[in-house]
TILOBA-466348 format. One line per field, with one value per residue (C-alpha): residue number from 1; x, y, z. Coordinates in steps of 0.1 Angstrom, whole numbers, plus 5000, padded with zeros to 4 digits. Layout:
<atoms>
n [NUM; ...] $
u [X; ...] $
v [Y; ...] $
w [Z; ...] $
</atoms>
This chain:
<atoms>
n [1; 2; 3; 4; 5; 6; 7; 8; 9; 10; 11; 12; 13; 14; 15; 16; 17; 18; 19; 20; 21; 22; 23; 24; 25; 26; 27; 28; 29; 30; 31; 32; 33; 34; 35; 36; 37; 38; 39; 40; 41; 42; 43; 44; 45; 46; 47; 48; 49; 50; 51; 52; 53; 54; 55; 56; 57; 58; 59; 60; 61; 62; 63; 64; 65; 66; 67; 68; 69; 70; 71; 72; 73; 74; 75; 76; 77; 78; 79; 80; 81; 82; 83; 84; 85; 86; 87; 88; 89; 90; 91; 92; 93; 94; 95; 96; 97; 98; 99; 100; 101; 102; 103; 104; 105; 106; 107; 108; 109; 110; 111; 112; 113; 114; 115; 116; 117; 118; 119; 120; 121; 122; 123; 124; 125; 126; 127; 128; 129; 130; 131; 132; 133; 134; 135; 136; 137; 138; 139; 140; 141; 142; 143; 144; 145; 146; 147; 148; 149; 150; 151; 152; 153; 154; 155; 156; 157; 158; 159; 160; 161; 162; 163; 164; 165; 166; 167; 168; 169; 170; 171; 172; 173; 174; 175; 176; 177; 178; 179; 180; 181; 182; 183; 184; 185; 186; 187; 188; 189; 190; 191; 192; 193; 194; 195; 196; 197; 198; 199; 200; 201; 202; 203; 204; 205; 206; 207; 208; 209; 210; 211; 212; 213; 214; 215; 216; 217; 218; 219; 220; 221; 222; 223; 224; 225; 226; 227; 228; 229; 230; 231; 232; 233; 234; 235; 236; 237; 238; 239; 240; 241; 242; 243; 244; 245; 246; 247; 248; 249; 250; 251; 252; 253; 254; 255; 256; 257; 258; 259; 260; 261; 262; 263; 264; 265; 266; 267; 268; 269; 270; 271; 272; 273; 274; 275; 276; 277; 278; 279; 280; 281; 282; 283; 284; 285; 286; 287; 288; 289; 290; 291; 292; 293; 294; 295; 296; 297; 298; 299; 300; 301; 302; 303; 304; 305; 306; 307; 308; 309; 310; 311; 312; 313; 314; 315; 316; 317; 318; 319; 320; 321; 322; 323; 324; 325; 326; 327; 328; 329; 330; 331; 332; 333; 334; 335; 336; 337; 338; 339; 340; 341; 342; 343; 344; 345; 346; 347; 348; 349; 350; 351; 352; 353; 354; 355; 356; 357; 358; 359; 360; 361; 362; 363; 364; 365; 366; 367; 368; 369; 370; 371; 372; 373; 374; 375; 376; 377; 378; 379; 380; 381; 382; 383; 384; 385; 386; 387; 388; 389; 390; 391; 392; 393; 394; 395; 396; 397; 398; 399; 400; 401; 402; 403; 404; 405; 406; 407; 408; 409; 410; 411; 412; 413; 414; 415; 416; 417; 418; 419; 420; 421; 422; 423; 424; 425; 426; 427; 428; 429; 430; 431; 432; 433; 434; 435; 436; 437; 438; 439; 440; 441; 442; 443; 444; 445; 446; 447; 448; 449; 450; 451; 452; 453; 454; 455; 456; 457; 458; 459; 460; 461; 462; 463; 464; 465; 466; 467; 468; 469; 470; 471; 472; 473; 474; 475; 476; 477; 478; 479; 480; 481; 482; 483; 484; 485; 486; 487; 488; 489; 490; 491; 492; 493; 494; 495; 496; 497; 498; 499; 500; 501; 502; 503; 504; 505; 506; 507; 508; 509; 510; 511; 512; 513; 514; 515; 516; 517; 518; 519; 520; 521; 522; 523; 524; 525; 526; 527; 528; 529; 530; 531; 532; 533; 534; 535; 536; 537; 538; 539; 540; 541; 542; 543; 544; 545; 546; 547; 548; 549; 550; 551; 552; 553; 554; 555; 556; 557; 558; 559; 560; 561; 562; 563; 564; 565; 566; 567; 568; 569; 570; 571; 572; 573; 574; 575; 576; 577; 578; 579; 580; 581; 582; 583; 584; 585; 586; 587; 588; 589; 590; 591; 592; 593; 594; 595; 596; 597; 598; 599; 600; 601; 602; 603; 604; 605; 606; 607; 608; 609; 610; 611; 612; 613; 614; 615; 616; 617; 618; 619; 620; 621; 622; 623; 624; 625; 626; 627; 628; 629; 630; 631; 632; 633; 634; 635; 636; 637; 638; 639; 640; 641; 642; 643; 644; 645; 646; 647; 648; 649; 650; 651; 652; 653; 654; 655; 656; 657; 658; 659; 660; 661; 662; 663; 664; 665; 666; 667; 668; 669; 670; 671; 672; 673; 674; 675; 676; 677; 678; 679; 680; 681; 682; 683; 684; 685; 686; 687; 688; 689; 690; 691; 692; 693; 694; 695; 696; 697; 698; 699; 700; 701; 702; 703; 704; 705; 706] $
u [4902; 4923; 4906; 4888; 4883; 4852; 4833; 4839; 4805; 4796; 4803; 4836; 4845; 4880; 4900; 4931; 4911; 4888; 4919; 4934; 4907; 4907; 4946; 4939; 4915; 4936; 4964; 4947; 4924; 4952; 4971; 4940; 4921; 4953; 4957; 4923; 4925; 4900; 4906; 4912; 4892; 4860; 4874; 4876; 4841; 4826; 4846; 4831; 4796; 4804; 4819; 4795; 4762; 4743; 4766; 4779; 4781; 4817; 4824; 4799; 4802; 4810; 4827; 4863; 4856; 4836; 4865; 4892; 4871; 4861; 4900; 4904; 4878; 4895; 4927; 4914; 4902; 4935; 4957; 4938; 4944; 4979; 4991; 4974; 4998; 4990; 5007; 4982; 4955; 4956; 4961; 4930; 4908; 4884; 4881; 4878; 4848; 4832; 4832; 4821; 4791; 4786; 4789; 4766; 4738; 4733; 4728; 4708; 4683; 4681; 4675; 4649; 4629; 4630; 4619; 4593; 4576; 4582; 4585; 4560; 4582; 4574; 4595; 4617; 4625; 4630; 4656; 4676; 4671; 4684; 4715; 4726; 4738; 4757; 4784; 4809; 4839; 4872; 4874; 4895; 4921; 4945; 4946; 4950; 4977; 4996; 4996; 5014; 4988; 4978; 4992; 4971; 4950; 4919; 4928; 4935; 4903; 4883; 4900; 4892; 4857; 4853; 4858; 4830; 4803; 4807; 4805; 4775; 4757; 4763; 4752; 4720; 4717; 4722; 4696; 4670; 4673; 4668; 4637; 4624; 4626; 4615; 4649; 4657; 4659; 4682; 4698; 4703; 4720; 4743; 4754; 4761; 4780; 4802; 4809; 4819; 4839; 4856; 4865; 4877; 4902; 4916; 4925; 4939; 4956; 4965; 4974; 5003; 5017; 5013; 5028; 5059; 5065; 5062; 5084; 5110; 5111; 5106; 5129; 5113; 5099; 5071; 5062; 5059; 5036; 5013; 5010; 4997; 4969; 4962; 4958; 4936; 4912; 4911; 4904; 4877; 4862; 4860; 4844; 4816; 4813; 4810; 4780; 4797; 4810; 4842; 4856; 4856; 4880; 4902; 4904; 4914; 4939; 4955; 4956; 4970; 4998; 5004; 5035; 5049; 5051; 5074; 5060; 5096; 5099; 5101; 5073; 5050; 5060; 5049; 5015; 5009; 5022; 5001; 4968; 4971; 4982; 4956; 4931; 4915; 4912; 4893; 4872; 4863; 4857; 4833; 4815; 4809; 4795; 4766; 4754; 4723; 4715; 4682; 4663; 4661; 4641; 4614; 4600; 4593; 4592; 4629; 4639; 4623; 4639; 4673; 4667; 4660; 4691; 4711; 4701; 4703; 4740; 4755; 4740; 4744; 4781; 4785; 4771; 4789; 4823; 4814; 4806; 4837; 4857; 4841; 4845; 4880; 4891; 4904; 4913; 4887; 4906; 4909; 4869; 4866; 4891; 4870; 4839; 4855; 4868; 4835; 4812; 4815; 4788; 4799; 4809; 4788; 4760; 4755; 4761; 4731; 4709; 4715; 4706; 4676; 4665; 4668; 4645; 4611; 4586; 4551; 4536; 4511; 4477; 4490; 4518; 4548; 4573; 4572; 4609; 4624; 4642; 4623; 4637; 4635; 4661; 4683; 4682; 4684; 4717; 4734; 4730; 4741; 4772; 4780; 4773; 4790; 4821; 4823; 4820; 4844; 4872; 4870; 4868; 4892; 4919; 4912; 4917; 4945; 4964; 4962; 4969; 5001; 5011; 5006; 5027; 5053; 5053; 5057; 5086; 5105; 5097; 5128; 5144; 5174; 5176; 5211; 5213; 5211; 5237; 5236; 5264; 5261; 5292; 5284; 5313; 5290; 5264; 5244; 5242; 5230; 5193; 5197; 5218; 5196; 5165; 5178; 5189; 5152; 5140; 5161; 5162; 5137; 5109; 5120; 5155; 5152; 5184; 5212; 5220; 5252; 5266; 5301; 5324; 5360; 5385; 5420; 5441; 5461; 5428; 5421; 5394; 5369; 5369; 5358; 5332; 5318; 5318; 5297; 5273; 5270; 5264; 5239; 5220; 5220; 5209; 5179; 5169; 5165; 5152; 5122; 5113; 5116; 5149; 5179; 5211; 5243; 5269; 5307; 5337; 5371; 5404; 5423; 5447; 5430; 5393; 5390; 5408; 5387; 5353; 5367; 5377; 5343; 5328; 5348; 5340; 5303; 5297; 5282; 5259; 5252; 5273; 5257; 5279; 5265; 5277; 5277; 5251; 5275; 5305; 5288; 5314; 5348; 5381; 5389; 5359; 5357; 5392; 5383; 5352; 5370; 5404; 5389; 5354; 5345; 5376; 5350; 5335; 5307; 5288; 5262; 5275; 5252; 5265; 5238; 5233; 5204; 5193; 5158; 5140; 5133; 5097; 5092; 5105; 5075; 5093; 5127; 5142; 5162; 5188; 5199; 5229; 5230; 5239; 5232; 5210; 5239; 5256; 5255; 5242; 5217; 5187; 5196; 5201; 5169; 5155; 5165; 5151; 5119; 5121; 5124; 5092; 5071; 5083; 5082; 5052; 5071; 5067; 5097; 5103; 5126; 5148; 5166; 5169; 5142; 5153; 5158; 5124; 5107; 5124; 5112; 5075; 5076; 5088; 5060; 5035; 5047; 5057; 5038; 5050; 5039; 5061; 5064; 5089; 5108; 5129; 5162; 5191; 5218; 5231; 5234; 5196; 5193; 5217; 5198; 5166; 5184; 5193; 5159; 5144; 5120; 5116; 5109; 5123; 5152; 5177; 5189; 5217; 5226; 5262; 5290; 5326; 5357; 5357; 5321; 5300; 5280; 5308; 5317; 5343; 5319; 5309; 5341; 5326; 5294; 5306; 5315; 5280; 5262; 5283; 5277; 5241; 5223; 5240; 5207; 5191; 5187; 5206; 5216; 5244; 5240; 5271; 5259; 5281; 5303; 5307; 5295; 5300; 5264; 5251; 5216; 5222; 5189; 5202; 5236; 5212; 5192; 5219; 5223; 5188; 5172; 5138; 5143; 5120; 5130; 5122; 5096; 5122; 5141; 5113; 5105; 5142; 5149; 5118; 5103] $
v [4576; 4570; 4583; 4555; 4559; 4535; 4557; 4591; 4611; 4645; 4670; 4661; 4661; 4651; 4684; 4675; 4665; 4699; 4718; 4700; 4706; 4743; 4745; 4729; 4753; 4783; 4768; 4757; 4790; 4815; 4790; 4780; 4813; 4836; 4819; 4826; 4863; 4858; 4872; 4844; 4863; 4852; 4818; 4813; 4826; 4801; 4772; 4783; 4778; 4745; 4729; 4745; 4733; 4746; 4731; 4695; 4698; 4689; 4713; 4728; 4764; 4757; 4777; 4769; 4785; 4813; 4822; 4822; 4840; 4867; 4871; 4875; 4901; 4920; 4915; 4931; 4963; 4964; 4961; 4990; 5013; 4999; 5005; 5039; 5067; 5090; 5120; 5114; 5104; 5139; 5157; 5142; 5137; 5160; 5142; 5111; 5124; 5138; 5104; 5089; 5111; 5103; 5065; 5067; 5090; 5076; 5042; 5050; 5070; 5045; 5018; 5036; 5046; 5011; 4994; 5019; 5026; 4993; 4968; 4982; 4979; 5001; 5033; 5018; 4987; 5010; 5028; 4997; 4982; 5013; 5014; 4979; 4995; 5023; 5002; 4981; 4958; 4963; 4927; 4935; 4955; 4927; 4924; 4960; 4963; 4934; 4952; 4980; 5009; 5009; 5043; 5059; 5086; 5068; 5039; 5066; 5082; 5049; 5037; 5068; 5070; 5034; 5039; 5071; 5053; 5021; 5040; 5059; 5027; 5007; 5040; 5039; 4999; 5009; 5038; 5015; 4985; 5011; 5027; 4990; 4983; 5017; 5028; 5061; 5090; 5116; 5089; 5066; 5093; 5106; 5069; 5059; 5093; 5089; 5052; 5057; 5087; 5069; 5039; 5060; 5081; 5051; 5033; 5061; 5076; 5049; 5020; 5043; 5046; 5008; 4997; 5022; 5008; 4972; 4976; 4992; 4966; 4934; 4923; 4890; 4887; 4863; 4883; 4913; 4896; 4882; 4918; 4930; 4903; 4910; 4948; 4940; 4919; 4940; 4970; 4950; 4941; 4978; 4984; 4959; 4974; 5008; 4998; 4998; 4968; 4951; 4960; 4997; 4987; 4968; 4995; 5022; 4999; 4999; 5036; 5035; 5013; 5028; 5047; 5016; 4992; 5005; 4997; 4982; 4964; 4923; 4929; 4946; 4916; 4890; 4908; 4909; 4872; 4855; 4876; 4871; 4835; 4820; 4843; 4864; 4834; 4817; 4847; 4846; 4809; 4814; 4841; 4818; 4791; 4815; 4813; 4792; 4792; 4772; 4799; 4820; 4792; 4790; 4824; 4852; 4877; 4868; 4877; 4910; 4918; 4909; 4928; 4960; 4953; 4948; 4980; 5001; 4987; 4986; 5016; 5036; 5028; 5036; 5069; 5078; 5068; 5089; 5119; 5115; 5113; 5145; 5164; 5158; 5155; 5121; 5097; 5076; 5046; 5059; 5063; 5029; 5017; 5036; 5019; 4984; 4988; 5002; 4979; 4950; 4943; 4916; 4922; 4951; 4943; 4909; 4919; 4944; 4919; 4893; 4917; 4929; 4894; 4883; 4914; 4900; 4930; 4909; 4878; 4871; 4857; 4824; 4828; 4834; 4857; 4894; 4902; 4938; 4922; 4892; 4859; 4876; 4902; 4876; 4856; 4885; 4898; 4862; 4871; 4907; 4893; 4870; 4895; 4925; 4908; 4894; 4929; 4943; 4916; 4921; 4957; 4963; 4942; 4955; 4993; 4986; 4968; 4998; 5021; 5003; 5001; 5039; 5046; 5024; 5041; 5076; 5062; 5047; 5072; 5094; 5085; 5064; 5060; 5052; 5015; 5019; 4998; 5001; 4989; 4982; 4981; 4950; 4948; 4944; 4919; 4944; 4967; 4944; 4945; 4984; 4990; 4966; 4982; 5015; 5002; 4990; 5024; 5045; 5024; 5029; 5004; 4988; 4979; 4944; 4929; 4955; 4957; 4945; 4936; 4939; 4923; 4933; 4909; 4916; 4892; 4885; 4875; 4839; 4816; 4827; 4861; 4844; 4825; 4857; 4872; 4846; 4848; 4884; 4883; 4854; 4874; 4903; 4883; 4867; 4901; 4913; 4883; 4887; 4917; 4901; 4920; 4899; 4911; 4899; 4892; 4902; 4893; 4913; 4905; 4937; 4948; 4984; 4985; 5018; 5004; 4973; 4994; 5017; 4988; 4973; 5007; 5006; 4969; 4969; 5005; 5014; 5044; 5048; 5036; 5031; 5028; 5021; 5036; 5015; 5030; 5029; 5044; 5070; 5091; 5078; 5099; 5070; 5068; 5105; 5102; 5074; 5095; 5126; 5113; 5079; 5075; 5110; 5109; 5089; 5117; 5098; 5084; 5093; 5083; 5076; 5077; 5061; 5062; 5041; 5045; 5031; 5012; 5032; 5021; 5040; 5074; 5096; 5128; 5136; 5169; 5177; 5202; 5215; 5241; 5272; 5263; 5226; 5226; 5235; 5203; 5175; 5150; 5171; 5159; 5121; 5125; 5142; 5114; 5091; 5116; 5111; 5077; 5076; 5098; 5078; 5041; 5048; 5073; 5096; 5133; 5152; 5187; 5206; 5232; 5251; 5286; 5301; 5297; 5257; 5257; 5270; 5239; 5214; 5229; 5223; 5187; 5179; 5189; 5163; 5136; 5139; 5131; 5144; 5171; 5209; 5234; 5259; 5286; 5292; 5315; 5303; 5269; 5279; 5282; 5249; 5234; 5249; 5234; 5200; 5202; 5203; 5171; 5153; 5116; 5094; 5122; 5117; 5140; 5141; 5165; 5170; 5179; 5183; 5171; 5195; 5217; 5216; 5248; 5240; 5231; 5253; 5247; 5240; 5209; 5193; 5199; 5180; 5148; 5164; 5180; 5147; 5129; 5159; 5169; 5137; 5106; 5088; 5098; 5084; 5106; 5102; 5121; 5124; 5134; 5138; 5129; 5157; 5146; 5118; 5108; 5101; 5133; 5143; 5172; 5187; 5191; 5210; 5233; 5239; 5251; 5279; 5291; 5310; 5300; 5263; 5260; 5224; 5211; 5187; 5170; 5164; 5150; 5125; 5113; 5110; 5107; 5077] $
w [5125; 5093; 5061; 5041; 5003; 5008; 5034; 5015; 5014; 5004; 5018; 5027; 5064; 5063; 5070; 5051; 5020; 5024; 5026; 4997; 4975; 4982; 4976; 4943; 4932; 4944; 4924; 4892; 4886; 4878; 4856; 4836; 4834; 4827; 4795; 4782; 4795; 4822; 4856; 4881; 4907; 4888; 4883; 4921; 4924; 4900; 4914; 4949; 4932; 4916; 4948; 4973; 4988; 4959; 4934; 4937; 4975; 4977; 5003; 5029; 5040; 5073; 5100; 5089; 5052; 5068; 5092; 5066; 5041; 5065; 5070; 5033; 5030; 5060; 5042; 5009; 5029; 5049; 5019; 5004; 5034; 5038; 5003; 4995; 4992; 5020; 5003; 4973; 4995; 5016; 4982; 4967; 4997; 4983; 4950; 4969; 4989; 4957; 4943; 4975; 4973; 4937; 4943; 4972; 4959; 4924; 4930; 4961; 4941; 4913; 4940; 4959; 4929; 4916; 4950; 4962; 4927; 4906; 4935; 4958; 4988; 5021; 5027; 5052; 5033; 5001; 5021; 5031; 4999; 4980; 5004; 4991; 4959; 4973; 4990; 4970; 4976; 4962; 4950; 4920; 4940; 4943; 4905; 4899; 4927; 4909; 4876; 4892; 4890; 4927; 4927; 4899; 4907; 4898; 4921; 4949; 4944; 4943; 4975; 4996; 4982; 4991; 5026; 5025; 5005; 5026; 5059; 5047; 5036; 5067; 5087; 5068; 5077; 5115; 5115; 5094; 5118; 5147; 5130; 5125; 5162; 5174; 5187; 5169; 5191; 5203; 5225; 5196; 5176; 5203; 5212; 5174; 5167; 5199; 5194; 5158; 5167; 5197; 5175; 5147; 5170; 5188; 5156; 5137; 5168; 5193; 5169; 5151; 5188; 5198; 5163; 5163; 5201; 5189; 5156; 5179; 5204; 5183; 5154; 5149; 5115; 5123; 5154; 5133; 5108; 5137; 5152; 5119; 5119; 5156; 5146; 5117; 5139; 5168; 5144; 5129; 5164; 5177; 5143; 5153; 5188; 5176; 5153; 5118; 5098; 5105; 5068; 5080; 5107; 5086; 5061; 5090; 5103; 5071; 5073; 5107; 5100; 5066; 5075; 5097; 5069; 5041; 5007; 4998; 5031; 5039; 5060; 5034; 5010; 5035; 5042; 5005; 5001; 5024; 5018; 4979; 4982; 5010; 5028; 4997; 4975; 5005; 5006; 4967; 4971; 5000; 4982; 4953; 4979; 4983; 4946; 4939; 4901; 4908; 4924; 4894; 4879; 4907; 4908; 4886; 4914; 4924; 4887; 4889; 4921; 4907; 4875; 4897; 4917; 4886; 4870; 4901; 4911; 4876; 4862; 4891; 4895; 4860; 4861; 4892; 4876; 4845; 4867; 4884; 4853; 4838; 4870; 4875; 4838; 4841; 4811; 4795; 4808; 4843; 4844; 4834; 4862; 4886; 4874; 4873; 4909; 4924; 4904; 4924; 4952; 4977; 5015; 5029; 5004; 5015; 5052; 5049; 5031; 5059; 5087; 5068; 5061; 5097; 5111; 5112; 5115; 5119; 5106; 5076; 5082; 5074; 5101; 5077; 5091; 5072; 5069; 5062; 5033; 5018; 5001; 4968; 4978; 4994; 4961; 4939; 4960; 4951; 4913; 4918; 4937; 4908; 4878; 4896; 4905; 4869; 4854; 4880; 4872; 4833; 4833; 4860; 4844; 4809; 4822; 4844; 4817; 4792; 4820; 4829; 4792; 4788; 4819; 4808; 4774; 4792; 4812; 4782; 4754; 4749; 4783; 4784; 4823; 4837; 4851; 4889; 4907; 4947; 4968; 5005; 5026; 5052; 5078; 5110; 5114; 5135; 5108; 5080; 5083; 5088; 5057; 5034; 5046; 5036; 5002; 4995; 5007; 4984; 4953; 4924; 4922; 4888; 4904; 4915; 4906; 4907; 4945; 4957; 4991; 4999; 5026; 5025; 5041; 5051; 5033; 5063; 5085; 5093; 5084; 5111; 5093; 5059; 5078; 5093; 5061; 5044; 5075; 5070; 5033; 5033; 5058; 5035; 5007; 5025; 5040; 5004; 4989; 5015; 4996; 4963; 4956; 4944; 4963; 4948; 4975; 4969; 4989; 4982; 4997; 5002; 5031; 5024; 5028; 5009; 4978; 4980; 4978; 4950; 4928; 4932; 4926; 4893; 4884; 4891; 4877; 4910; 4910; 4948; 4978; 5011; 5041; 5077; 5109; 5141; 5165; 5192; 5176; 5153; 5134; 5147; 5137; 5117; 5098; 5091; 5078; 5057; 5043; 5035; 5022; 5006; 4997; 4988; 4961; 4940; 4918; 4899; 4925; 4950; 4989; 5017; 5052; 5075; 5112; 5129; 5161; 5154; 5126; 5095; 5097; 5129; 5118; 5113; 5097; 5079; 5084; 5050; 5051; 5015; 5014; 4992; 4955; 4958; 4929; 4907; 4914; 4886; 4910; 4930; 4913; 4912; 4951; 4954; 4936; 4966; 4992; 4973; 4973; 5012; 5014; 4988; 5002; 5039; 5039; 5065; 5060; 5044; 5057; 5035; 5046; 5022; 5003; 4987; 4950; 4958; 4976; 4945; 4923; 4951; 4949; 4911; 4914; 4939; 4916; 4893; 4918; 4949; 4983; 5020; 5025; 5037; 5027; 5051; 5036; 5055; 5041; 5064; 5072; 5108; 5110; 5096; 5121; 5150; 5138; 5134; 5171; 5182; 5163; 5184; 5189; 5160; 5136; 5113; 5097; 5061; 5051; 5014; 5016; 4991; 4984; 4985; 4955; 4945; 4942; 4973; 4997; 5025; 5054; 5081; 5065; 5077; 5112; 5107; 5120; 5154; 5154; 5147; 5175; 5200; 5192; 5179; 5191; 5194; 5163; 5128; 5102; 5067; 5050; 5012; 4989; 4954; 4927; 4913; 4878; 4856; 4820; 4816; 4830; 4812; 4791; 4802; 4838; 4823; 4803; 4832; 4854; 4831; 4836; 4866; 4857; 4853; 4823; 4817; 4852; 4835; 4815; 4846; 4865; 4836; 4836; 4873; 4891; 4877] $
</atoms>
């Protein structure tokens, strides 16, 4: 039936009109509220309250809103697991555990005391009531991520602690529900422990295997994104079957796929874009639809219960954040950020309240049901959601902005970074996607415009060659733009490919040149000749030679071989920064094989800029080659080499192409030739080369490892 303006009634039923109303809210909230420095997350919640069944009843909170909102909630938890830096996560696991215990125990104790002694609830009800405040929802995480501080230590600790406290709170829910129904015994504990353990192992161990297989076999970008959604919902379903909430499954799915979706990839950009544009706003609006302000004017007992809930939750989370700040000597702003992120109660709290509300213990003399959690707790939880989300949004935004400003000042003060210009040679259509993805992986996070794609056309070639070049470059531009990076296409007419590339290097002031090898050909004799007698004649650029046998995202570990005296070269630390970016952006483990003095340098760097890495001392290059021969499936090789005449050069390097063709024809490998001289070399690096103790290593890190 066609929509008629005369028979419109509230709530709206027409699906087109309903979706239009929601989209208008999602569009207008950020535009209006950002101008007055109010987090748009809060605006979406308030908008939901206004248009919801307890407001003007414009929209009902029907199944379509619930399903899309549930996806948004799962998305928030999934992104938290996906964006977490696994190296930092493992390094700070005890900090996360400590915070998780703080933020569970303190609100729990306050909630139990308030409910048992002030409100007069029973012991079992008080335990469940207290657990409501131990969990929290990372409702402000998208806001913090957008401000660029998602990798801050405070955020890392909070995200890790969220999983711990939510699991504990939801386990309390499971136990209390079992006790209320008389089902708690040895069989209950065995079943619960076994199901949760089996669920965790399946998601964390089996999901990566499935994901790696899928990304190897399927190149279609849409199919890859749909696969990610399938993994989120499958993990959520497995969590529910195991007896815990779906949000735990979504978070673990994020951890499981963390290494398979590089942080700088187009797939990551799609995942974040769709979530932040559609699903997460739907969740916030659906939360707002639950708010009913009228109930607080009907019953004094509701106000009393809500007051206890607010004090237990907000004060408990604040004390836990302060304890975490003091324990680990974090800054005042980092402590506030922990409080801001952890103060919002929404998902797990609401789930626990609804479960407790639906459990009927008995009936009163008048025939009214006696519930485990009564309607006053249900109504109080709605007020808690509104106020806690408001506090979380404001405090998280304010503290994250100050942390971002401080980090920017630390980066810029006294450090005139060279401009990074990366040139990708693109001559084969099959290598475009692989070469661009490597460029996205090695570039610095701040570099979103200084990437170039070059196709050299022989002046004698016909029109079909020109069209092919346009096709290749357009493909490269689209691939980079999917990751929010602007790639500048360059076409060069020259009878000599090397001369064409070298001229572009000079014209565009290129700092890094990436050359892709065709998988079938590998190191051909002609390319080896062009490399040694052509490309490597550029003394002031880093040169990367890349062979891709499998997608970058599916590589679990890189073996990095560093020769003796490599640290004495001008471009060593700049090249090493590219390796660091690979580890940080891909999440792959980096295993360094190098002489002991270089390992000492690397260990100093990792204290300042953490990645997941291990270090193996090798005194002879031949030992490194033997290890390289035995690399396993889903492992890649990175060789830091040297141009002829450099201090770390040795004749055996000339035979490395033969070694790679013979021993590793079906493996990913990357050859890095650091520049040998550059006009804008950092003076700190030059001075460090004259000191065995490397006392200036901190200055190098600040200048290069951003």
